[in-house]
N, CA, C and O atoms as a Maestro MAE file, in Angstrom:
{
 s_m_m2io_version
 :::
 2.0.0
}

f_m_ct {
 s_m_title
 :::
 protein
 m_atom[212] {
  # First column is atom index #
  i_m_mmod_type
  r_m_x_coord
  r_m_y_coord
  r_m_z_coord
  i_m_residue_number
  s_m_chain_name
  s_m_pdb_residue_name
  s_m_pdb_atom_name
  i_m_atomic_number
  :::
  1 25 10.090 65.886 -12.866 1 A "MET " " N  " 7
  2 3 10.366 65.423 -11.521 1 A "MET " " CA " 6
  3 2 10.230 63.915 -11.453 1 A "MET " " C  " 6
  4 15 9.551 63.305 -12.279 1 A "MET " " O  " 8
  5 25 10.867 63.327 -10.482 2 A "CYS " " N  " 7
  6 3 10.764 61.884 -10.326 2 A "CYS " " CA " 6
  7 2 10.599 61.543 -8.853 2 A "CYS " " C  " 6
  8 15 10.847 62.372 -7.977 2 A "CYS " " O  " 8
  9 25 10.183 60.327 -8.598 3 A "GLY " " N  " 7
  10 3 10.036 59.844 -7.228 3 A "GLY " " CA " 6
  11 2 10.186 58.339 -7.211 3 A "GLY " " C  " 6
  12 15 9.991 57.671 -8.227 3 A "GLY " " O  " 8
  13 25 10.530 57.818 -6.069 4 A "ILE " " N  " 7
  14 3 10.725 56.378 -5.912 4 A "ILE " " CA " 6
  15 2 9.922 55.917 -4.705 4 A "ILE " " C  " 6
  16 15 9.915 56.574 -3.663 4 A "ILE " " O  " 8
  17 25 9.247 54.785 -4.853 5 A "VAL " " N  " 7
  18 3 8.512 54.155 -3.760 5 A "VAL " " CA " 6
  19 2 9.075 52.752 -3.606 5 A "VAL " " C  " 6
  20 15 9.293 52.065 -4.604 5 A "VAL " " O  " 8
  21 25 9.312 52.317 -2.385 6 A "GLY " " N  " 7
  22 3 9.843 50.973 -2.158 6 A "GLY " " CA " 6
  23 2 9.176 50.301 -0.974 6 A "GLY " " C  " 6
  24 15 8.749 50.965 -0.029 6 A "GLY " " O  " 8
  25 25 9.089 48.974 -1.032 7 A "VAL " " N  " 7
  26 3 8.521 48.172 0.050 7 A "VAL " " CA " 6
  27 2 9.418 46.957 0.231 7 A "VAL " " C  " 6
  28 15 9.819 46.328 -0.747 7 A "VAL " " O  " 8
  29 25 9.733 46.624 1.479 8 A "VAL " " N  " 7
  30 3 10.533 45.436 1.774 8 A "VAL " " CA " 6
  31 2 9.750 44.564 2.745 8 A "VAL " " C  " 6
  32 15 9.252 45.047 3.762 8 A "VAL " " O  " 8
  33 25 9.643 43.263 2.424 9 A "GLY " " N  " 7
  34 3 9.088 42.299 3.363 9 A "GLY " " CA " 6
  35 2 7.607 42.408 3.623 9 A "GLY " " C  " 6
  36 15 7.178 42.286 4.770 9 A "GLY " " O  " 8
  37 25 6.806 42.633 2.590 10 A "ASN " " N  " 7
  38 3 5.369 42.721 2.785 10 A "ASN " " CA " 6
  39 2 4.671 41.901 1.714 10 A "ASN " " C  " 6
  40 15 4.969 42.047 0.528 10 A "ASN " " O  " 8
  41 25 3.753 41.047 2.117 11 A "LYS " " N  " 7
  42 3 3.038 40.204 1.158 11 A "LYS " " CA " 6
  43 2 2.125 41.016 0.249 11 A "LYS " " C  " 6
  44 15 1.781 40.563 -0.843 11 A "LYS " " O  " 8
  45 25 1.727 42.207 0.682 12 A "ASN " " N  " 7
  46 3 0.851 43.069 -0.109 12 A "ASN " " CA " 6
  47 2 1.635 44.185 -0.792 12 A "ASN " " C  " 6
  48 15 1.121 45.289 -0.967 12 A "ASN " " O  " 8
  49 25 2.856 43.906 -1.172 13 A "ALA " " N  " 7
  50 3 3.735 44.940 -1.725 13 A "ALA " " CA " 6
  51 2 3.157 45.586 -2.979 13 A "ALA " " C  " 6
  52 15 3.269 46.801 -3.141 13 A "ALA " " O  " 8
  53 25 2.545 44.815 -3.863 14 A "THR " " N  " 7
  54 3 2.032 45.378 -5.107 14 A "THR " " CA " 6
  55 2 0.971 46.433 -4.832 14 A "THR " " C  " 6
  56 15 0.983 47.493 -5.456 14 A "THR " " O  " 8
  57 25 0.062 46.163 -3.917 15 A "ASP " " N  " 7
  58 3 -0.979 47.140 -3.578 15 A "ASP " " CA " 6
  59 2 -0.372 48.412 -2.996 15 A "ASP " " C  " 6
  60 15 -0.782 49.518 -3.347 15 A "ASP " " O  " 8
  61 25 0.602 48.255 -2.110 16 A "ILE " " N  " 7
  62 3 1.255 49.408 -1.489 16 A "ILE " " CA " 6
  63 2 2.011 50.221 -2.534 16 A "ILE " " C  " 6
  64 15 1.969 51.451 -2.511 16 A "ILE " " O  " 8
  65 25 2.700 49.547 -3.446 17 A "LEU " " N  " 7
  66 3 3.441 50.241 -4.498 17 A "LEU " " CA " 6
  67 2 2.504 51.006 -5.425 17 A "LEU " " C  " 6
  68 15 2.806 52.134 -5.815 17 A "LEU " " O  " 8
  69 25 1.376 50.408 -5.779 18 A "MET " " N  " 7
  70 3 0.414 51.101 -6.640 18 A "MET " " CA " 6
  71 2 -0.114 52.364 -5.962 18 A "MET " " C  " 6
  72 15 -0.245 53.401 -6.611 18 A "MET " " O  " 8
  73 25 -0.417 52.290 -4.675 19 A "GLN " " N  " 7
  74 3 -0.884 53.468 -3.945 19 A "GLN " " CA " 6
  75 2 0.193 54.553 -3.929 19 A "GLN " " C  " 6
  76 15 -0.106 55.734 -4.105 19 A "GLN " " O  " 8
  77 25 1.432 54.151 -3.720 20 A "GLY " " N  " 7
  78 3 2.534 55.110 -3.721 20 A "GLY " " CA " 6
  79 2 2.725 55.762 -5.071 20 A "GLY " " C  " 6
  80 15 2.948 56.970 -5.152 20 A "GLY " " O  " 8
  81 25 2.640 54.971 -6.141 21 A "LEU " " N  " 7
  82 3 2.781 55.525 -7.490 21 A "LEU " " CA " 6
  83 2 1.640 56.476 -7.817 21 A "LEU " " C  " 6
  84 15 1.848 57.499 -8.470 21 A "LEU " " O  " 8
  85 25 0.432 56.144 -7.366 22 A "GLU " " N  " 7
  86 3 -0.702 57.041 -7.599 22 A "GLU " " CA " 6
  87 2 -0.490 58.386 -6.908 22 A "GLU " " C  " 6
  88 15 -0.859 59.423 -7.458 22 A "GLU " " O  " 8
  89 25 0.097 58.385 -5.718 23 A "LYS " " N  " 7
  90 3 0.360 59.638 -5.009 23 A "LYS " " CA " 6
  91 2 1.458 60.451 -5.693 23 A "LYS " " C  " 6
  92 15 1.418 61.681 -5.679 23 A "LYS " " O  " 8
  93 25 2.432 59.775 -6.288 24 A "LEU " " N  " 7
  94 3 3.513 60.472 -6.989 24 A "LEU " " CA " 6
  95 2 3.085 60.972 -8.364 24 A "LEU " " C  " 6
  96 15 3.741 61.839 -8.940 24 A "LEU " " O  " 8
  97 25 2.007 60.439 -8.884 25 A "GLU " " N  " 7
  98 3 1.566 60.754 -10.236 25 A "GLU " " CA " 6
  99 2 1.380 62.255 -10.453 25 A "GLU " " C  " 6
  100 15 1.652 62.745 -11.549 25 A "GLU " " O  " 8
  101 25 0.938 62.982 -9.466 26 A "TYR " " N  " 7
  102 3 0.643 64.403 -9.618 26 A "TYR " " CA " 6
  103 2 1.896 65.263 -9.606 26 A "TYR " " C  " 6
  104 15 1.807 66.480 -9.772 26 A "TYR " " O  " 8
  105 25 3.054 64.660 -9.414 27 A "ARG " " N  " 7
  106 3 4.321 65.394 -9.485 27 A "ARG " " CA " 6
  107 2 4.767 65.543 -10.929 27 A "ARG " " C  " 6
  108 15 5.780 66.189 -11.197 27 A "ARG " " O  " 8
  109 25 4.042 64.968 -11.848 28 A "GLY " " N  " 7
  110 3 4.394 64.979 -13.257 28 A "GLY " " CA " 6
  111 2 4.724 63.569 -13.689 28 A "GLY " " C  " 6
  112 15 5.725 63.004 -13.250 28 A "GLY " " O  " 8
  113 25 3.907 63.000 -14.533 29 A "TYR " " N  " 7
  114 3 4.101 61.604 -14.907 29 A "TYR " " CA " 6
  115 2 4.611 61.495 -16.336 29 A "TYR " " C  " 6
  116 15 4.195 62.253 -17.212 29 A "TYR " " O  " 8
  117 25 5.478 60.587 -16.557 30 A "ASP " " N  " 7
  118 3 5.905 60.184 -17.887 30 A "ASP " " CA " 6
  119 2 5.697 58.691 -18.037 30 A "ASP " " C  " 6
  120 15 5.181 58.219 -19.050 30 A "ASP " " O  " 8
  121 25 6.104 57.958 -17.018 31 A "SER " " N  " 7
  122 3 5.953 56.509 -17.031 31 A "SER " " CA " 6
  123 2 6.059 56.007 -15.602 31 A "SER " " C  " 6
  124 15 6.440 56.744 -14.693 31 A "SER " " O  " 8
  125 25 5.712 54.733 -15.421 32 A "ALA " " N  " 7
  126 3 5.781 54.131 -14.088 32 A "ALA " " CA " 6
  127 2 6.131 52.662 -14.242 32 A "ALA " " C  " 6
  128 15 5.889 52.061 -15.288 32 A "ALA " " O  " 8
  129 25 6.697 52.096 -13.202 33 A "GLY " " N  " 7
  130 3 7.030 50.678 -13.244 33 A "GLY " " CA " 6
  131 2 7.071 50.081 -11.856 33 A "GLY " " C  " 6
  132 15 7.301 50.775 -10.866 33 A "GLY " " O  " 8
  133 25 6.844 48.777 -11.802 34 A "ILE " " N  " 7
  134 3 6.914 48.029 -10.546 34 A "ILE " " CA " 6
  135 2 7.734 46.773 -10.808 34 A "ILE " " C  " 6
  136 15 7.555 46.106 -11.827 34 A "ILE " " O  " 8
  137 25 8.626 46.457 -9.889 35 A "TYR " " N  " 7
  138 3 9.343 45.184 -9.927 35 A "TYR " " CA " 6
  139 2 9.131 44.510 -8.585 35 A "TYR " " C  " 6
  140 15 9.467 45.073 -7.542 35 A "TYR " " O  " 8
  141 25 8.577 43.310 -8.607 36 A "VAL " " N  " 7
  142 3 8.293 42.555 -7.390 36 A "VAL " " CA " 6
  143 2 9.051 41.239 -7.471 36 A "VAL " " C  " 6
  144 15 9.010 40.561 -8.498 36 A "VAL " " O  " 8
  145 25 9.748 40.869 -6.384 37 A "THR " " N  " 7
  146 3 10.493 39.610 -6.350 37 A "THR " " CA " 6
  147 2 10.163 38.849 -5.075 37 A "THR " " C  " 6
  148 15 9.822 39.443 -4.052 37 A "THR " " O  " 8
  149 25 10.269 37.534 -5.150 38 A "ASN " " N  " 7
  150 3 10.016 36.713 -3.966 38 A "ASN " " CA " 6
  151 2 11.298 36.426 -3.194 38 A "ASN " " C  " 6
  152 15 11.278 35.656 -2.233 38 A "ASN " " O  " 8
  153 25 12.402 37.027 -3.594 39 A "GLY " " N  " 7
  154 3 13.655 36.889 -2.863 39 A "GLY " " CA " 6
  155 2 14.544 35.753 -3.328 39 A "GLY " " C  " 6
  156 15 15.657 35.607 -2.823 39 A "GLY " " O  " 8
  157 25 14.095 34.947 -4.269 40 A "VAL " " N  " 7
  158 3 14.929 33.854 -4.782 40 A "VAL " " CA " 6
  159 2 15.112 34.000 -6.297 40 A "VAL " " C  " 6
  160 15 14.983 33.041 -7.057 40 A "VAL " " O  " 8
  161 25 15.417 35.237 -6.705 41 A "ASN " " N  " 7
  162 3 15.721 35.547 -8.102 41 A "ASN " " CA " 6
  163 2 14.571 35.263 -9.055 41 A "ASN " " C  " 6
  164 15 14.799 35.024 -10.240 41 A "ASN " " O  " 8
  165 25 13.355 35.286 -8.563 42 A "GLN " " N  " 7
  166 3 12.184 35.191 -9.427 42 A "GLN " " CA " 6
  167 2 11.397 36.470 -9.236 42 A "GLN " " C  " 6
  168 15 10.964 36.776 -8.125 42 A "GLN " " O  " 8
  169 25 11.211 37.212 -10.298 43 A "GLY " " N  " 7
  170 3 10.543 38.494 -10.159 43 A "GLY " " CA " 6
  171 2 9.574 38.751 -11.286 43 A "GLY " " C  " 6
  172 15 9.496 37.992 -12.252 43 A "GLY " " O  " 8
  173 25 8.838 39.835 -11.147 44 A "ARG " " N  " 7
  174 3 7.877 40.247 -12.158 44 A "ARG " " CA " 6
  175 2 8.027 41.743 -12.365 44 A "ARG " " C  " 6
  176 15 8.036 42.507 -11.401 44 A "ARG " " O  " 8
  177 25 8.144 42.160 -13.603 45 A "LEU " " N  " 7
  178 3 8.299 43.569 -13.954 45 A "LEU " " CA " 6
  179 2 7.034 44.037 -14.659 45 A "LEU " " C  " 6
  180 15 6.568 43.404 -15.606 45 A "LEU " " O  " 8
  181 25 6.485 45.147 -14.188 46 A "ILE " " N  " 7
  182 3 5.312 45.747 -14.807 46 A "ILE " " CA " 6
  183 2 5.662 47.203 -15.078 46 A "ILE " " C  " 6
  184 15 6.065 47.918 -14.162 46 A "ILE " " O  " 8
  185 25 5.516 47.652 -16.317 47 A "LYS " " N  " 7
  186 3 5.799 49.057 -16.606 47 A "LYS " " CA " 6
  187 2 4.824 49.574 -17.648 47 A "LYS " " C  " 6
  188 15 4.256 48.811 -18.430 47 A "LYS " " O  " 8
  189 25 4.643 50.893 -17.640 48 A "SER " " N  " 7
  190 3 3.663 51.503 -18.515 48 A "SER " " CA " 6
  191 2 4.007 52.973 -18.715 48 A "SER " " C  " 6
  192 15 4.680 53.581 -17.883 48 A "SER " " O  " 8
  193 25 3.548 53.532 -19.808 49 A "VAL " " N  " 7
  194 3 3.712 54.951 -20.085 49 A "VAL " " CA " 6
  195 2 2.359 55.611 -19.875 49 A "VAL " " C  " 6
  196 15 1.333 55.077 -20.294 49 A "VAL " " O  " 8
  197 25 2.353 56.769 -19.228 50 A "GLY " " N  " 7
  198 3 1.107 57.497 -19.031 50 A "GLY " " CA " 6
  199 2 0.597 57.421 -17.607 50 A "GLY " " C  " 6
  200 15 1.351 57.146 -16.674 50 A "GLY " " O  " 8
  201 25 -0.694 57.670 -17.452 51 A "ARG " " N  " 7
  202 3 -1.319 57.737 -16.130 51 A "ARG " " CA " 6
  203 2 -1.335 56.374 -15.446 51 A "ARG " " C  " 6
  204 15 -1.404 55.336 -16.105 51 A "ARG " " O  " 8
  205 25 -1.269 56.390 -14.096 52 A "ILE " " N  " 7
  206 3 -1.283 55.167 -13.296 52 A "ILE " " CA " 6
  207 2 -2.648 54.505 -13.345 52 A "ILE " " C  " 6
  208 15 -2.755 53.304 -13.590 52 A "ILE " " O  " 8
  209 25 -3.690 55.292 -13.112 53 A "ALA " " N  " 7
  210 3 -5.053 54.748 -13.065 53 A "ALA " " CA " 6
  211 2 -5.472 54.408 -14.444 53 A "ALA " " C  " 6
  212 15 -6.588 53.932 -14.650 53 A "ALA " " O  " 8
  :::
 }
 m_bond[211] {
  # First column is bond index #
  i_m_from
  i_m_to
  i_m_order
  :::
  1 1 2 1
  2 2 3 1
  3 3 4 2
  4 3 5 1
  5 5 6 1
  6 6 7 1
  7 7 8 2
  8 7 9 1
  9 9 10 1
  10 10 11 1
  11 11 12 2
  12 11 13 1
  13 13 14 1
  14 14 15 1
  15 15 16 2
  16 15 17 1
  17 17 18 1
  18 18 19 1
  19 19 20 2
  20 19 21 1
  21 21 22 1
  22 22 23 1
  23 23 24 2
  24 23 25 1
  25 25 26 1
  26 26 27 1
  27 27 28 2
  28 27 29 1
  29 29 30 1
  30 30 31 1
  31 31 32 2
  32 31 33 1
  33 33 34 1
  34 34 35 1
  35 35 36 2
  36 35 37 1
  37 37 38 1
  38 38 39 1
  39 39 40 2
  40 39 41 1
  41 41 42 1
  42 42 43 1
  43 43 44 2
  44 43 45 1
  45 45 46 1
  46 46 47 1
  47 47 48 2
  48 47 49 1
  49 49 50 1
  50 50 51 1
  51 51 52 2
  52 51 53 1
  53 53 54 1
  54 54 55 1
  55 55 56 2
  56 55 57 1
  57 57 58 1
  58 58 59 1
  59 59 60 2
  60 59 61 1
  61 61 62 1
  62 62 63 1
  63 63 64 2
  64 63 65 1
  65 65 66 1
  66 66 67 1
  67 67 68 2
  68 67 69 1
  69 69 70 1
  70 70 71 1
  71 71 72 2
  72 71 73 1
  73 73 74 1
  74 74 75 1
  75 75 76 2
  76 75 77 1
  77 77 78 1
  78 78 79 1
  79 79 80 2
  80 79 81 1
  81 81 82 1
  82 82 83 1
  83 83 84 2
  84 83 85 1
  85 85 86 1
  86 86 87 1
  87 87 88 2
  88 87 89 1
  89 89 90 1
  90 90 91 1
  91 91 92 2
  92 91 93 1
  93 93 94 1
  94 94 95 1
  95 95 96 2
  96 95 97 1
  97 97 98 1
  98 98 99 1
  99 99 100 2
  100 99 101 1
  101 101 102 1
  102 102 103 1
  103 103 104 2
  104 103 105 1
  105 105 106 1
  106 106 107 1
  107 107 108 2
  108 107 109 1
  109 109 110 1
  110 110 111 1
  111 111 112 2
  112 111 113 1
  113 113 114 1
  114 114 115 1
  115 115 116 2
  116 115 117 1
  117 117 118 1
  118 118 119 1
  119 119 120 2
  120 119 121 1
  121 121 122 1
  122 122 123 1
  123 123 124 2
  124 123 125 1
  125 125 126 1
  126 126 127 1
  127 127 128 2
  128 127 129 1
  129 129 130 1
  130 130 131 1
  131 131 132 2
  132 131 133 1
  133 133 134 1
  134 134 135 1
  135 135 136 2
  136 135 137 1
  137 137 138 1
  138 138 139 1
  139 139 140 2
  140 139 141 1
  141 141 142 1
  142 142 143 1
  143 143 144 2
  144 143 145 1
  145 145 146 1
  146 146 147 1
  147 147 148 2
  148 147 149 1
  149 149 150 1
  150 150 151 1
  151 151 152 2
  152 151 153 1
  153 153 154 1
  154 154 155 1
  155 155 156 2
  156 155 157 1
  157 157 158 1
  158 158 159 1
  159 159 160 2
  160 159 161 1
  161 161 162 1
  162 162 163 1
  163 163 164 2
  164 163 165 1
  165 165 166 1
  166 166 167 1
  167 167 168 2
  168 167 169 1
  169 169 170 1
  170 170 171 1
  171 171 172 2
  172 171 173 1
  173 173 174 1
  174 174 175 1
  175 175 176 2
  176 175 177 1
  177 177 178 1
  178 178 179 1
  179 179 180 2
  180 179 181 1
  181 181 182 1
  182 182 183 1
  183 183 184 2
  184 183 185 1
  185 185 186 1
  186 186 187 1
  187 187 188 2
  188 187 189 1
  189 189 190 1
  190 190 191 1
  191 191 192 2
  192 191 193 1
  193 193 194 1
  194 194 195 1
  195 195 196 2
  196 195 197 1
  197 197 198 1
  198 198 199 1
  199 199 200 2
  200 199 201 1
  201 201 202 1
  202 202 203 1
  203 203 204 2
  204 203 205 1
  205 205 206 1
  206 206 207 1
  207 207 208 2
  208 207 209 1
  209 209 210 1
  210 210 211 1
  211 211 212 2
  :::
 }
}
């Protein structure tokens, strides 16, 4: 199973995304990732295999 969590226009997006990924984790995890951008083509990608915590 898979799930998607998204946040638009929030300075605390990373914290909100992590909470969302943790809630989706029990649906069956293989990997997780976060991409955060400041809106001017500068972003940060974080990804990992396994459990969120």
